[in-house]
MIMARVEX-476736 format. One line per field, with one value per atom (N, C-alpha, C): y negated, x negated, z; residue number from 1; atom name. Coordinates in nm, 3 decimals, always signed. Each point is the difference from the previous one (the first is absolute). Last residue first. Example, Ala and Ser with C-alpha at 12.3 -4.5 7.8 and 13.67 -1.06 7.14 Angstrom:
yy <- (+0.225,-0.119,-0.109,+0.572,-0.119,-0.120)
xx <- (-1.285,-0.082,+0.077,-0.029,+0.089,-0.090)
zz <- (+0.708,+0.006,+0.073,-0.007,+0.000,+0.000)
pos <- (2,2,2,1,1,1)
site <- (N,CA,C,N,CA,C)
This chain:
yy <- (-2.554,+0.059,-0.081,-0.031,+0.041,+0.049,-0.203,-0.101,+0.066,+0.213,-0.088,-0.104,+0.324,+0.086,-0.113,-0.172,+0.055,+0.048,-0.094,-0.129,+0.053,+0.318,-0.030,-0.102,+0.156,+0.054,-0.027,-0.273,+0.021,+0.059,+0.121,-0.143,-0.037,+0.408,+0.017,-0.170,+0.012,+0.072,+0.004,-0.405,+0.155,+0.044,-0.450,+0.039,+0.138,-0.394,+0.068,+0.098,-0.207,+0.079,+0.082,-0.332,+0.128,+0.104,-0.474,+0.050,+0.179,-0.282,+0.025,+0.081,-0.319,+0.159,+0.023,-0.387,+0.016,+0.128,-0.082,-0.077,+0.021,+0.397,-0.132,-0.090,+0.409,+0.002,-0.146,+0.330,-0.124,-0.036,+0.482,-0.111,-0.116,+0.479,-0.100,-0.084,+0.369,+0.008,-0.091,+0.039,+0.172,-0.035,-0.397,+0.047,+0.123,-0.196,-0.094,+0.074,+0.159,+0.037,-0.097,-0.077,+0.158,+0.012,-0.392,-0.042,+0.157,+0.029,-0.090,-0.037,+0.204,+0.110,-0.102,-0.275,+0.125,+0.089,-0.294,-0.069,+0.095,+0.186,-0.025,-0.062,+0.017,+0.120,+0.016,-0.427,+0.010,+0.208,-0.113,-0.077,+0.014,+0.431,-0.172,-0.061,+0.470,-0.082,-0.122,+0.328,-0.049,-0.076,+0.152,+0.099,+0.004,-0.353,+0.044,+0.103,-0.186,-0.120,+0.088,+0.216,+0.014,-0.079,+0.200,-0.138,+0.052,+0.370,-0.053,-0.122,+0.358,-0.121,-0.063,+0.365,-0.080,-0.163,+0.246,+0.064,-0.077,+0.074,-0.064,+0.030,+0.224,+0.008,-0.117,+0.157,+0.121,-0.066,-0.321,+0.054,+0.126,-0.174,-0.098,+0.049,+0.262,+0.019,-0.139,+0.199,+0.063,-0.042,-0.264,+0.126,+0.014,-0.411,+0.094,+0.120,-0.406,+0.034,+0.105,-0.120,-0.135,+0.041,+0.380,-0.099,-0.116,+0.201,+0.111,-0.069,-0.245,-0.023,+0.089,+0.069,-0.150,-0.012,+0.391,+0.064,-0.187,-0.034,+0.039,+0.079,-0.201,-0.094,+0.052,+0.320,-0.089,-0.145,+0.270,+0.063,-0.045,-0.219,-0.005,+0.103,-0.020,-0.148,+0.008,+0.359,+0.018,-0.131,+0.029,+0.072,+0.016,-0.237,-0.075,+0.103,+0.157,-0.106,-0.088,+0.527,-0.128,-0.074,+0.541,-0.147,-0.101,+0.510,-0.084,-0.147)
xx <- (+0.878,+0.088,+0.130,-0.375,+0.119,+0.105,-0.401,+0.098,+0.130,-0.345,+0.079,+0.087,-0.310,+0.135,+0.081,-0.387,+0.121,+0.106,-0.369,+0.053,+0.132,-0.293,+0.077,+0.068,-0.280,+0.085,+0.083,-0.396,+0.082,+0.111,-0.307,+0.057,+0.074,-0.213,+0.094,+0.051,-0.356,+0.113,+0.116,-0.327,+0.006,+0.109,-0.052,-0.152,-0.001,+0.378,-0.079,-0.123,+0.270,+0.109,-0.122,-0.168,-0.041,+0.141,+0.011,-0.128,-0.025,+0.474,-0.121,-0.078,+0.368,-0.029,-0.164,+0.282,-0.063,-0.052,+0.235,-0.093,-0.111,+0.330,-0.003,-0.129,+0.142,-0.058,+0.036,+0.335,-0.083,-0.101,+0.313,-0.001,-0.119,+0.083,+0.118,+0.025,-0.326,+0.090,+0.101,-0.316,+0.035,+0.102,-0.181,+0.071,+0.032,-0.260,+0.152,+0.026,-0.427,+0.090,+0.161,-0.376,+0.049,+0.142,-0.230,+0.103,+0.032,-0.336,+0.118,+0.101,-0.426,+0.083,+0.169,-0.344,+0.083,+0.088,-0.268,+0.122,+0.038,-0.339,+0.056,+0.135,-0.357,+0.059,+0.112,-0.290,+0.071,+0.090,-0.329,+0.144,+0.074,-0.292,-0.027,+0.145,-0.195,+0.080,+0.004,-0.259,-0.021,+0.101,-0.005,-0.031,-0.047,+0.110,-0.097,-0.065,+0.427,-0.084,-0.186,+0.416,-0.010,-0.114,+0.065,+0.008,-0.030,+0.181,-0.117,+0.037,+0.314,-0.036,-0.142,+0.152,+0.119,-0.019,-0.412,+0.095,+0.129,-0.389,+0.056,+0.098,-0.221,-0.086,+0.042,+0.229,-0.043,-0.073,+0.113,+0.130,-0.027,-0.299,+0.013,+0.094,-0.081,-0.120,+0.021,+0.350,-0.005,-0.134,+0.196,-0.005,+0.004,+0.026,-0.032,-0.037,+0.151,-0.156,-0.008,+0.439,-0.065,-0.142,+0.313,+0.018,-0.077,-0.025,-0.028,-0.017,+0.188,-0.123,-0.048,+0.424,-0.009,-0.156,+0.129,+0.046,-0.063,-0.027,-0.059,+0.015,+0.351,-0.116,-0.172,+0.386,+0.052,-0.081,-0.054,-0.011,+0.005,+0.146,-0.174,-0.026,+0.447,-0.016,-0.186,+0.193,+0.048,-0.034,-0.076,-0.069,-0.001,+0.313,-0.159,-0.089,+0.416,+0.041,-0.168,+0.011,+0.094,-0.021,-0.011,-0.078,+0.101,+0.064,+0.019,-0.032)
zz <- (-0.281,+0.120,+0.003,-0.340,-0.041,+0.131,+0.050,-0.068,-0.067,+0.273,+0.079,-0.086,-0.221,+0.063,+0.102,-0.239,-0.094,+0.079,+0.257,-0.059,-0.073,+0.131,+0.095,-0.017,-0.329,+0.044,+0.067,-0.016,-0.088,-0.006,+0.291,+0.065,-0.152,-0.026,+0.082,+0.010,-0.301,-0.053,+0.124,+0.061,-0.021,-0.051,+0.103,+0.041,-0.084,-0.024,-0.099,+0.025,+0.338,-0.058,-0.122,+0.282,-0.004,-0.026,-0.083,-0.092,+0.057,+0.008,+0.095,-0.099,-0.252,+0.075,+0.092,-0.261,+0.125,+0.067,-0.448,+0.010,+0.123,-0.142,+0.048,-0.001,-0.365,+0.142,+0.041,-0.238,-0.051,+0.157,-0.208,+0.105,-0.078,-0.141,-0.057,+0.163,-0.130,+0.132,+0.002,-0.361,+0.040,+0.112,-0.158,-0.104,+0.050,+0.287,-0.060,-0.099,+0.091,+0.104,-0.020,-0.274,-0.031,+0.083,+0.070,-0.056,-0.082,+0.299,+0.095,-0.129,-0.114,+0.055,+0.056,-0.223,-0.077,+0.081,+0.235,-0.074,-0.082,+0.189,+0.100,-0.077,-0.252,+0.029,+0.080,-0.058,-0.120,+0.024,+0.320,-0.003,-0.108,+0.125,-0.039,+0.025,+0.241,-0.094,-0.007,+0.268,-0.108,-0.115,+0.477,-0.029,-0.179,+0.297,+0.097,-0.094,-0.111,-0.043,+0.068,+0.103,-0.114,-0.100,+0.530,-0.061,-0.176,+0.360,-0.061,-0.080,+0.143,+0.083,-0.014,-0.286,+0.044,+0.091,-0.270,+0.094,+0.007,-0.431,+0.124,+0.091,-0.390,+0.127,+0.075,-0.344,+0.058,+0.082,-0.272,+0.078,+0.084,-0.329,+0.091,+0.115,-0.410,+0.109,+0.102,-0.343,+0.132,+0.104,-0.472,+0.041,+0.172,-0.276,-0.084,+0.007,+0.243,+0.029,-0.107,+0.034,-0.039,+0.016,+0.068,-0.142,-0.022,+0.439,-0.140,-0.102,+0.348,+0.025,-0.104,+0.045,-0.033,-0.035,+0.222,-0.186,+0.008,+0.443,-0.070,-0.146,+0.237,+0.006,-0.110,+0.157,-0.157,-0.014,+0.411,-0.126,-0.123,+0.385,-0.021,-0.116,+0.110,-0.062,-0.025,+0.225,-0.175,-0.041,+0.466,-0.062,-0.142,+0.277,-0.063,-0.061,+0.127,-0.117,+0.011,+0.164,+0.036,-0.135,-0.046,-0.005,+0.039,+0.149,-0.105,+0.024)
pos <- (84,84,84,83,83,83,82,82,82,81,81,81,80,80,80,79,79,79,78,78,78,77,77,77,76,76,76,75,75,75,74,74,74,73,73,73,72,72,72,71,71,71,70,70,70,69,69,69,68,68,68,67,67,67,66,66,66,65,65,65,64,64,64,63,63,63,62,62,62,61,61,61,60,60,60,59,59,59,58,58,58,57,57,57,56,56,56,55,55,55,54,54,54,53,53,53,52,52,52,51,51,51,50,50,50,49,49,49,48,48,48,47,47,47,46,46,46,45,45,45,44,44,44,43,43,43,42,42,42,41,41,41,40,40,40,39,39,39,38,38,38,37,37,37,36,36,36,35,35,35,34,34,34,33,33,33,32,32,32,31,31,31,30,30,30,29,29,29,28,28,28,27,27,27,26,26,26,25,25,25,24,24,24,23,23,23,22,22,22,21,21,21,20,20,20,19,19,19,18,18,18,17,17,17,16,16,16,15,15,15,14,14,14,13,13,13,12,12,12,11,11,11,10,10,10,9,9,9,8,8,8,7,7,7,6,6,6,5,5,5,4,4,4,3,3,3,2,2,2,1,1,1)
site <- (N,CA,C,N,CA,C,N,CA,C,N,CA,C,N,CA,C,N,CA,C,N,CA,C,N,CA,C,N,CA,C,N,CA,C,N,CA,C,N,CA,C,N,CA,C,N,CA,C,N,CA,C,N,CA,C,N,CA,C,N,CA,C,N,CA,C,N,CA,C,N,CA,C,N,CA,C,N,CA,C,N,CA,C,N,CA,C,N,CA,C,N,CA,C,N,CA,C,N,CA,C,N,CA,C,N,CA,C,N,CA,C,N,CA,C,N,CA,C,N,CA,C,N,CA,C,N,CA,C,N,CA,C,N,CA,C,N,CA,C,N,CA,C,N,CA,C,N,CA,C,N,CA,C,N,CA,C,N,CA,C,N,CA,C,N,CA,C,N,CA,C,N,CA,C,N,CA,C,N,CA,C,N,CA,C,N,CA,C,N,CA,C,N,CA,C,N,CA,C,N,CA,C,N,CA,C,N,CA,C,N,CA,C,N,CA,C,N,CA,C,N,CA,C,N,CA,C,N,CA,C,N,CA,C,N,CA,C,N,CA,C,N,CA,C,N,CA,C,N,CA,C,N,CA,C,N,CA,C,N,CA,C,N,CA,C,N,CA,C,N,CA,C,N,CA,C,N,CA,C,N,CA,C,N,CA,C,N,CA,C,N,CA,C)
């Protein structure tokens, strides 16, 4: 049975598929890879963060640490911590 973090990572990947128009970006980026270094633009990252707010029913804090926004894994860990 998948743990909470892996389920959230999968959901984030689904959001990325919707935003990026398919699997091309999602299939090439690992969970731990920097989304920016993988080629994600600032606008796309902001769109992902907004989509995550809707999908996971929370709001990002203004003072969220930049490292939280680095990768699929760090984003998922943040969501899981908020739910805890």
